[in-house]
Structures are given as C-alpha cells and as structure tokens.
N, C-alpha and C positions, 0 to 999 in steps of 0.2 A: 491259662494257663494256670497259675499255681492262684494266682488272686482272683478267675474268672469264681473259682475251686470254695475260695473263701467266702465270695461275698454267695457261692449259690450255699454256701453252709450257713449263711447268715439265716437266710429265708426258710429251710429247714426246717420244722418246729421237733423233731426228734433229737436230729445234729445238736436242735439249741436241750434238748431235756439230757440227753446226755452227756453235754459239755456239762450243767448243775449237777450230773448227778457225780463226777469227775471232780469237782470242785468243790462237790460236801464228803466224798471219801477221802481225798487229799489234804481235808482243810484247806485247798486253794493252794496249793504249795508250785512257788515258782515254773518248777524242772518238769512241770504237769500243766500248764499254759499253751493254748497256744500261739502264733503268734500273729502278731496285731496287722488289721488293712496296714494303718500306720506302717511298723514296718517291713510287712512283705513293701510298699510301695519303695523305702531307704534303701533296700536292698543292691547290692549293685551285683546283676548275675556277671557280668565278666568275673569279676573279682573269688564270688564263692566255684566258678566250675572251674577255677583255678587249681583254688586249694582244694575241690573232690578229685580233679585230675593227680595234685602231685599228690595225697594219698592214698590213689589204688592205681599208682603209674609203674607200678612193680608185683609182678604178683606172686615172686618168692616172701614174701609178706606178708600176704592173705593170709586168713584161717575159714574153713571149712569144717560149716558141719554140719553131720550127713544126720537123719531123722526117720524116724520112720524105719518100717519094715523094709529091709536094706537087701541083697542075697549074700551068700556069701562072701565070706573075704578073696577067695582065690578068684571067684567071678567078680566082687567088687575089682579090686585094685586092678585090674588089666583095664578097666574099663575109666577105671581113675585115670591111667597113666596116657592113655588114650587124648580123651575131652578135656582133663585138664596139663596134664603134661604138655598139650599139645601148646598153648597160651606163651606168646612168646615174653620173654626178663627180657625190658632193659640193660644194654651196659654202658656203663662209664667208665670204663675203664677195662683192665685184664685186672683186677683184683675187687670188680664193683660191689661183689659180695661176702668177701670172706672178714666175715665176724671177728673181731680184737675178744682176748678176753673180757676187758672194759669194757665192751657196746653188749656183750650179752650181762655183762651182770646191771649193766644198768637198762637193759630190754627188762629183766625180772625186776630189781628196784619197781622202775615205772608200773608193772604190772601186778605186783605186790601191793603202790599205793594207789593204786585202785578202789574200792570203798563202795555198798550200794549206801545208797539216797534211806536216811531217816523219813520214809513220808510214814506216819501215827494214822489206824486209823481213829475219828471221830468218839472222843473219850464219854459222849451221850444219846440221846434219840438226836436227830436231825428230822424234822419235815418243816419242807418246805412246800405251799401250793406255786406253782408258774400257770400261769394262765396268758396264749398264745394267740395268735387270730391266726384261725385255721380256715381250708374249704368244709374240709368237713370234722367236726364237732369228735377228738378222739381223749381216751384218757391212758394215761400210765403208772402205773403203783410200781412205786421196786422196793424188794429190802432185799436188804446188803448185810453182812453178817462179816464179824474179822471170821476167818479160819486157822489154827496152828496146830500144828503138824506137829503132832507128837512120834508117832512109828517108829520115825529113824532112829535108831541107837547108835550107829558108827557112819560116819563123814566119808561116804568115799568109797561107802560099800555098794553094789547095785543091789543087794538082799535086801538092803532096807530102804531105797530108793522104789526099788520095785513093792515093797509093803506102804511106801506113802502115798504108791500112785495109786494102789488097789485100796489105799484108808479115803482116798479121794473120791473113787469113782462110786463105792462103796457111799457115800455119804451123796453124792452127785442122785445116786437112781433112787437113793428114797427122797428127796424131795422132791424128780420127776413124779413116781410113786405118789406123791403125796400131791404135787399139782390134777393129777386128773382125776 
C-alpha cells in the first residue's frame, strides 16, 4: 500500500531527483512536501477512511470537471444524466438537500476565501550536485525557468484563454525544436 510505495520511492533515484527538483523550485514549501515515513506509520487509516467517506457521501455536493474534446451538448447531457444521474444520493430526512439562503451565502463565502498558495520561484540560480548509488550510472540535468503568461487580456474570456494556451504551445514547440 502507501507505505510500500513510499519505501520504494526512497530507493528510486529518479524519484529522489524529482523530489530534489521540486524542493528547489518551490523553495521547500511545506505544502509541496511528501508525507514522511513516520507520519504514514502514525496515520489512523480508519479515521482517514471515515473523513473521506463523509466528504464524498453525498454526490449532490460533488463537482465534475470535464476536460478535452467532448461531444456536442445535446449528446453529452443525456450521457451525463444516464451515468451520473443514476448515482444515488443519501437522504437524511424529507428536506435533506433544501439549502437556505444562509447556507448558500456561507458556501459562497467559503469558496471565495480559498486563495492560491504563494509559492515563489527561486530568485537566483540553484545548482546542486546529487550523487546516488545506482546499478547503472545515469546523469540528469534539468533547466527550469518561470513562465509568466502575458497574453491574457480579460479574466474569464475564452478568447484570452485560447491566446494564452497558444502562447504556451508555441513556446513548448520552440523548446522541443531547440532540443533536437
């Protein structure tokens, strides 16, 4: 399970390299750290299971995000109603899902209170040499730079988002061409 995966990851040189890169890029921000072996051993799996089950017990509270090339809306909606609409909701009384205006306002306030993490990119060059025992020797180098997207002109605009994605893919294609 989780402990075996974590122990195996500690023996994997590529995973160790990836963790070192993550640590450098995020300046070792606590939210980007993996759980330690000690914290996994102390974890109460039954309590964690109860918390998880409580948070997902009511499908009406779920948010589905569909990404990719989706079928037309008139084809997609019947499929969603068939497959997602058949998931039973738990009922805890006659008006279990009737939300009052105070509940809705509280939910909106909670959602607006969520702020993105302020994880800064390192201000100067970070160079580390990592030596690990390996069966077959391997060298890895990673060049990472911050990317500030400037094509967005209007927040929430689909056209602006498309322009931003075009800029990312153009840059990615350029980098790939330079690599070959």
